[in-house]
N, C-alpha and C positions, 0 to 999 in steps of 0.2 A: 357289413350288412347284418344287422340284428334288429330286434324289435325296438331297441333303444335308438336306432338310427332313423326311425320314422318320425318325421317332424310335422307339427301343425295338427296332430290328431290326438290331443290329450285324453279325451273321453274314451276313444276306441282303445288306446294303449293301456289305459288304467284298467279297463274291463279284461283285456287279455292277460295282462301281468298279474292281476288279482286271481284269475282262474288258474294260472300256472303256480302261483304261490300256495294256493289252498288245495291244489290237486283236484280241482273241479272242472277240468277241461272237458268240454262237450265233444260228442263223437262227430258232430257236423256243425260247421259254421257257415254263415252267409255274410260275406263282407260286401256291403252294399254302399254305393255312393258314386259320385261323378267319376269320369275317367281321369287318370293322371293325378290322383290325390294321395296315393300311397297304399292302396288296397293290396296290390300284388306284392309290394315290398313287405307289408305286414304279414302276408301269407308265408313268404319265404322266412321271415323272422320267426314266426310261430313254428314252422317246420324245424328250424334250427334249434329252437328252445326245447322241442319235444324229442329231439334225437341227439343233441350234443353230448358227447361223453365227458367233455372238460368242464362244462358249466350247465348241468341239467336244469331244466325249467327256466333257463335264462338265454343260453346260447352265447358262445364266446365270439363267433364270427371269424375265428382264426384257424381253428383246427381243421384237419382234412375233411371231416364230416361236414362242417359248416361251409367250407369253401366249395365242396362239390355240390351241396344243395343250392348255393347261389348260382352255380354254373349249370344247374339242371342235370347233374351227373350222378347223383346219389341213387343207389339201387333201390332204396326203400322209400323214396320220395318221387311220386309220379306226377308229371305235368300233363294235363290234357287241354288242348286248345284247338280252335278251328284250323283247318289246313291253310287257309289264306293268311292267317296270322302267323303260322309257322314260317310261311314264305316271307312275309314282311319283316320278320325278325332274323332272317338269314339262317333259320334252322332247317330249311328244306328249300329245294328249287322247284320251279314250275315243271321241270322235266320229270320230277318224281311222281307226278300225278297224270292221270289220263283226263284230259279236258281241263277246265278251269278249276283251281283249288276251291273247295267248298267254303262258304262263309258260315256254314252251320256246324254245330257239333252233332255228329251222326250217331245212330244207335250202335253201329259197329265199334266206334271208339269207346262208348260206355261199356260194351260187353268185354272189350279188351281190358279195360280198367278193372272190371269185376274179376276177371280171371287173374289179373296180377295181384289184386288185393287178397285173393283167396290163398295165395302162397305165404309161407312164413318169411319174416324179415331176414335178409341176408346179413345185415350188419347191426341193425337196430331192433330193439324189441318192438318199437312202435313203427307202423307204416303211416305215411301221410300222402294224400292225394290233393293236388291243387288244380281245380277246374277253372281255367281262365276264360273269361267271357261266357260264364255259365248261362247267361240269358240267351245265348246262341244255340242252346240245345233245341233240336226240333221236338215235336210232340212225342215221337216214338222214343227218342233218347231220354226225354224227361220221364216217361213212364218206366223205362228200364232202370233209370237211376233211382227212381222212387223205391224200388225193391231193395237197393243197397241201403237206403236211408232207413227203411223199415226193419231190416235185419242186418245191421252193420257188422262187418267182420271184427273180431276181438282185436284190441290194441291198434285200432285204426282211427285216424282223424281225417275227416273230409272237409276241405275248405273250398267253398264256391265263391268266386270273385265275380261280381255282377255290377254293371253300370245301369241296368234297367231291371230292377228287382221284380217289377210287376209283370214281366214277361215270363216269369217262372210260375209253374203251377202252384196254387195255394197250398196243396198238400206237401210240396217240397219246402215252401217257405215256412210252413208251420212246424216242420221237423228239424229245422236248423236253428241254432242260436244266432240271432242277428247282431252284427256289429256294424253300426252306421258310421260312415266316413263323410265328414263335412267338406265343403269347398275350403281350400287353403286360404289363409289370409292374403289379401291382394298384395300387401307390402312385402310379404315373404316371397311370393311368386315373382314379383317385380325385381327384387334383389337377386334371386337366383338366375333369372333370365338375363338381367343386365351383366352379371359376371360371366355366365356361360356363353352368351352370344355377343358380348362386347358391344352392347347397345347403349345409346344415350338414355338418360333417365326418363325422358318423356315417352320415348318409343317403348321402353321396357314397361312403363306403367300402363300404357295402352294395351300392350300384349297381355299383361296380367289381368286387366279388367275384361278384355275380350275372351280370355280363356275361362272365365267364370270360376276362378279359383282352382284351376287344374294346371299344375306345373307341366305335366306331359303335353297338354294342348298348347300351352304358352311356348314351350321349347320348339314345338313343331310348326308354329305359325310362320307363314311366309312374310318376311319383313318387307319385301317389295310390295306385297298386297296391302300391307299396313300403310305404306306410303301412298298407295292409290286410293285409300279409303274415301277421301274427300270427293274424288271424281265419281266413285261408285255411288255414294250417298246422294250427291246432287243429281246424278243421272236418274237414280231411282225415284226421287221426289218429283222429277220433271215428267215422269211417265203419266200418260192419260189413257183412259179406256177407249177414247175415240181414235187413238193412233196405234192400231194393232201392229203395223210394221215396226214401230219403235219398241214395242214390247218384245217382239220376236228377235230383234237385233240385240236387245239387252240380254235375253236368254242365251242367244248364240255366243255373245261375247264373254259371258260369265259361266257358261255351262259346258265348256270344252272338256273338262275332266271333273272327276269327283272332288279332287282337292280344290280346284277353282270354285266350284259351286258351293262347297262346304264353307270355304273362307268367305265368300260373298254373303251367304246366309248368316254366318256368325256376325259379320259386320252389320247386316241389316237388323238382326235381333238386338245387338247392342245399341244400334241407332234408335230402334223403337223404344228401348228402355230409356234412352236419353230424352226422347220426345215426351215420354210419360213423366219423367222427372221435371221437364220444363213445364208441363201442364200442372204439376203439383207445386211449381215454384220452388223446386229443390235443385237448382242448377249446379250447386256446389259438388254434387255427386256424379256429374256427367263425365263420360269418358272422352267424348269428342268435344272438348271445351272450346275449340276454335270454331265450332259450328253452332254456338249457342243461339245466334240470331235466327238461323234456319230452323233450329229445333223449336224455338218459340213461335215462329211463323206456322210451322206444321201443327204444333200443339193447339194453336188458336182455331184452326179450321177442322180439327179432328176430334171426334168425341171419344170418351173413355171406352165405350163399347167397340168403336172402330179400332182403337189401339189394341184391345184385347183380341179382336178378330185377326188383326194383322199379325200379332205375335203368334197366335195359334196356327195360322197358315204357314208362317215362316218355319216354325218348329216342326210342323207336319212334313214340310218339304225336306227339311234337314234329316229327319228320321228316315223318310222314304229313300233318300239318296245314301245315307250312311249305313242303314241296317237292313234295307229291303231290296237292295240292288236296283233301285229306281234309276232310270236314265237321267243324268243330270240336266241336260238341256230340256227334255220333255217335262221334268218336274218343275223347272223354273218357268217354262211357258205356262204350265197349268196354274202355278202360283200367281203369276202376274195377271192372267186372265181372270181368275177368281177375285183377285184383289182389286184390280183396276176397272175391269169391265162391269163387275157386279157392284163396284163401289167400295172405296176404302172406308 
């Protein structure tokens, strides 16, 4: 695991490797882009390159220092992430917390980081901090972190990893060197998913398209849900504002958990894209190719403005469920009422 192992991000890797070669490494980086496209892997690779005793400015990936960084055990490389993410990664248990593990990065965590960065490095001259899901910092935490950016400790590199850069304060964004990570090529994601999950080519291709170029999301997709996609789409298109019980049944059936709701919304976002492609007579790029006839039918009766509105409402519900602790069923009910009762 080194910078060289990051695939599908040539521009981002060129920028980082050039900074390492020329000795112009910035004191703070903002790695921005979709989830699951290599941002955190690149952060680990950069930390290795900055501290590796065997291959300085490159990182060998094999020495004790590089291996411990990859495992999160190096004393001079600090990882900061929301408590619920620590739980999901198996780095902590729910019993370690009083109440529900927070989805936010709290000011206490930033202050602990500041105290740690103030100490001299134990093994390496340079200290590195990797802030995972940096956009999850609450306002107090961001204001506290801003002080570190304004007066960074010497020989320290801060790496913020964010999937929603616009949720960070403008003052934080302006003080970081931004490295943008693009969605991965669909073909690359499909190949990785096919091999990793032993899927057939068509299912792997659908998972890759649904993931929006995110390998992490493609690997996490529920294959059974993919198999049910046709039923979900046809049921959704059959919904009418005059049949409120049907709207509520759909929300109940697909909003039982965050995972179910998120998968449903991703399916419908992709389906909306397919309808837009059908409207533009660009069906070759459709993901749900077996539903071309339905896509054409929906496209014929739906205006471009309505498709834009549909996409915005679906995305808003996905964000509310994924990052704002919105109740899945209630968010789906709200979406369907806004979409169907007020008109698609």
